[in-house]
C-alpha positions in Angstrom: 148.9 26.2 77.7 148.6 27.4 81.2 145.7 27.8 83.6 144.1 30.7 81.7 143.9 28.7 78.5 142.5 25.7 80.4 139.7 27.9 81.7 139.0 29.2 78.1 138.6 25.6 76.9 135.8 25.2 79.6 133.9 28.2 78.3 133.4 27.1 74.7 131.5 23.8 75.0 128.9 25.9 76.9 129.2 28.8 74.4 128.1 26.9 71.4 125.1 25.1 72.6 122.7 27.9 71.7 121.7 29.2 68.3 119.7 32.2 67.2 117.8 33.4 64.2 118.9 33.9 60.6 122.1 35.5 59.4 120.4 38.6 57.9 119.5 40.0 61.2 122.5 39.1 63.3 125.5 40.5 65.3 125.5 41.0 69.1 127.7 43.0 71.3 128.0 43.1 75.1 129.9 45.6 77.4 129.6 44.4 81.0 131.1 45.6 84.3 131.1 43.1 87.1 129.5 44.6 90.2 131.7 42.6 92.6 135.1 43.3 91.1 134.7 46.2 88.8 136.3 44.2 86.0 135.2 45.0 82.5 134.3 42.3 79.9 133.3 42.6 76.2 131.8 40.0 74.0 130.9 40.0 70.3 129.4 37.7 67.8 130.2 38.7 64.2 127.7 37.0 61.9 128.5 37.0 58.2 129.4 34.8 55.2 132.1 32.2 55.8 133.8 32.8 52.4 135.3 36.2 53.5 139.0 36.3 54.4 138.7 37.5 58.0 141.8 38.2 60.1 143.1 39.9 63.2 145.4 42.9 62.7 147.9 43.9 65.4 149.6 47.3 64.8 152.3 48.6 67.1 152.3 52.0 68.6 154.3 54.9 67.1 155.1 58.3 68.2 151.7 59.6 67.4 149.5 56.5 67.2 148.4 53.9 69.8 149.0 50.2 69.6 145.8 48.4 68.6 144.1 45.2 67.6 141.2 44.9 65.2 139.4 42.1 63.5 137.6 42.3 60.2 138.3 41.8 56.5 139.1 43.8 53.3 141.3 46.3 55.2 138.3 47.3 57.3 138.0 47.0 61.1 134.7 45.5 62.2 135.7 45.9 65.8 138.8 46.1 68.1 140.6 47.4 71.1 143.7 49.5 71.7 146.4 49.7 74.4 144.3 52.1 76.5 141.4 49.7 76.6 139.2 51.6 74.2 136.9 49.1 72.4 134.5 49.5 69.6 132.2 47.3 67.5 129.4 47.9 65.0 126.2 46.3 63.9 123.8 46.7 61.0 120.5 48.4 61.6 117.3 49.0 59.5 118.2 51.2 56.6 116.9 54.8 56.7 117.0 57.8 54.4 120.5 59.2 53.7 121.5 61.7 56.4 121.6 65.2 55.1 125.0 66.8 55.4 126.7 63.7 56.8 129.6 61.9 55.2 130.1 58.2 54.8 133.1 56.8 56.6 136.1 56.9 54.4 139.1 54.5 54.7 139.4 52.4 57.8 137.4 54.4 60.4 137.7 51.9 63.2 141.5 51.7 62.9 141.7 55.5 62.9 139.7 55.7 66.1 141.8 53.1 67.9 145.0 54.7 66.7 144.0 58.2 67.9 141.6 57.9 70.9 141.9 56.8 74.5 138.4 57.1 75.7 134.7 57.0 74.6 134.6 60.8 74.7 137.5 61.1 72.4 136.0 58.6 70.0 132.7 60.6 69.8 134.6 63.8 69.2 136.5 62.2 66.3 133.2 60.9 64.8 131.7 64.4 65.0 134.8 66.1 63.7 134.6 63.9 60.6 130.9 64.5 60.3 130.2 60.8 60.1 126.6 59.7 60.0 125.4 56.1 59.3 121.9 55.4 58.1 122.2 51.7 58.3 124.4 50.9 61.3 125.2 51.9 64.9 128.5 51.7 66.9 129.3 50.7 70.5 132.3 52.3 72.2 133.5 51.3 75.7 136.7 52.1 77.6 138.7 51.1 80.6 137.1 53.7 82.9 133.7 52.0 82.8 132.2 54.3 80.3 130.3 52.9 77.3 127.9 54.3 74.7 126.1 53.4 71.5 126.0 56.1 68.8 123.3 55.8 66.2 121.5 58.2 63.8 117.7 58.3 63.7 115.7 60.5 61.3 118.9 62.3 60.4 119.9 63.1 64.0 122.6 61.7 66.2 121.5 59.7 69.3 123.6 58.6 72.2 122.6 55.7 74.4 124.7 55.6 77.5 125.5 52.6 79.7 123.0 52.1 82.5 124.3 50.7 85.8 126.8 48.1 84.7 125.9 46.9 81.1 125.2 47.9 77.6 123.9 45.5 75.0 123.5 46.1 71.3 122.1 43.9 68.5 120.5 45.0 65.2 117.6 47.3 66.1 118.0 51.0 66.9 118.0 51.4 70.7 116.6 54.9 70.5 113.8 54.0 68.1 112.9 50.3 68.0 109.9 51.1 65.7 112.3 51.3 62.8 112.6 47.5 62.6 114.3 44.3 63.8 112.4 44.6 67.1 111.6 42.8 69.3 114.9 40.9 69.2 115.0 37.5 70.8 118.8 37.6 70.9 118.9 40.8 72.8 116.3 39.5 75.3 118.2 36.2 75.8 121.5 38.0 76.5 119.8 40.3 79.0 118.2 37.3 80.7 121.5 35.6 81.0 123.2 38.7 82.4 120.4 39.0 85.0 121.0 35.4 86.0 124.7 36.1 86.5 123.9 38.9 88.9 121.4 36.8 90.9 124.3 34.5 91.8 126.0 37.4 93.7 129.4 36.0 92.7 132.2 37.6 90.6 131.7 37.4 86.9 134.3 36.0 84.5 134.9 35.3 80.9 133.0 32.0 81.1 129.8 33.6 82.5 129.8 36.6 80.1 130.6 34.2 77.3 127.5 32.2 78.2 125.5 35.3 77.7 127.0 35.9 74.3 126.3 32.2 73.5 122.6 33.0 73.5 123.0 34.8 70.2 125.5 32.7 68.1 124.3 31.7 64.7 124.6 28.1 63.5 126.0 27.6 60.0 123.6 27.4 57.2 123.8 27.3 53.4 121.5 29.4 51.2 120.0 28.4 47.8 123.1 29.7 46.0 125.4 27.4 48.0 126.9 30.2 50.1 127.5 29.3 53.8 127.1 31.8 56.6 126.7 32.0 60.4 128.8 33.2 63.3 132.1 34.1 61.5 133.8 34.6 64.8 133.1 35.3 68.4 135.5 37.6 70.3 135.9 38.2 74.1 138.0 40.8 75.8 138.8 41.2 79.5 139.6 44.9 79.3 140.7 45.1 82.9 143.4 42.5 82.4 143.9 43.1 78.6 143.2 39.5 77.6 141.7 38.6 74.2 140.1 35.5 72.9 138.6 34.8 69.4 136.9 31.7 68.1 136.5 31.4 64.4 133.3 29.8 63.0 132.3 28.2 66.3 135.3 25.9 66.1 136.7 25.2 69.6 139.9 23.7 68.2 140.9 27.0 66.6 140.8 29.3 69.6 143.1 32.2 69.5 144.1 33.8 72.8 146.4 36.8 73.3 147.9 38.7 76.2 147.3 42.2 74.8 149.8 43.9 77.2 152.5 41.7 75.7 151.3 42.0 72.1 151.2 45.8 72.3 154.8 45.9 73.2 155.8 44.3 69.9 157.4 46.6 67.3 156.3 44.8 64.2 152.8 44.6 62.6 151.2 41.2 62.7 148.3 39.6 60.9 146.6 36.5 62.1 144.4 34.9 59.5 141.2 33.2 60.6 140.7 29.8 59.1 
């Protein structure tokens, strides 16, 4: 198991003590740079129905494509990271009018971005080249250089929200126009408060500390009137600086998945890890 896995085990009892609001207005993403070490951490809570067949997809590099990992379902990447440390994840936002002239994303857009882009700048160029415009979601991109951005579309126009200082947090309201709905967001505020507390300690951050911030937004399981159960489908954590990946399905500490991405991206065969 090793020292790293032992430290992971210590994160999760803390991680799942805190629960947020209902499933319909959920999903939380953090990109955080430790001021002491410069290490980059990413955390995400994917909140959805438990009956989807979610999985992790690992795809090896080829002559023209980068090695990559993404998580999602139905052949569609909800988020992921590639061998160069480019990360992305998305979240639903209040629905607006269709964007004139824009195209809906076709195929597996997230996989295409991870396969072809090294940096945030390259990802934005690809989005623009394909004329993608989303009227009900926004996307966070972050990379190994310390650059991060949220791209969203408001009143038919593209808006970019760049990282300020050492962090970028995204939930389910439009950062460039909170008046559109889902604001104020207690989950966003709780995450920011926890990150502020980390910095007052004036000590190096780690996966445990950033994981505790993400914990402020996990969603406890619930069952609706139709008998369908939902909540935090999985929580993922990435140390981009060291290329380490952790995923916890359905808040279950006993099913932790942890991967050394530097090793995984050297494999020559495609691999799928089903989430139970």
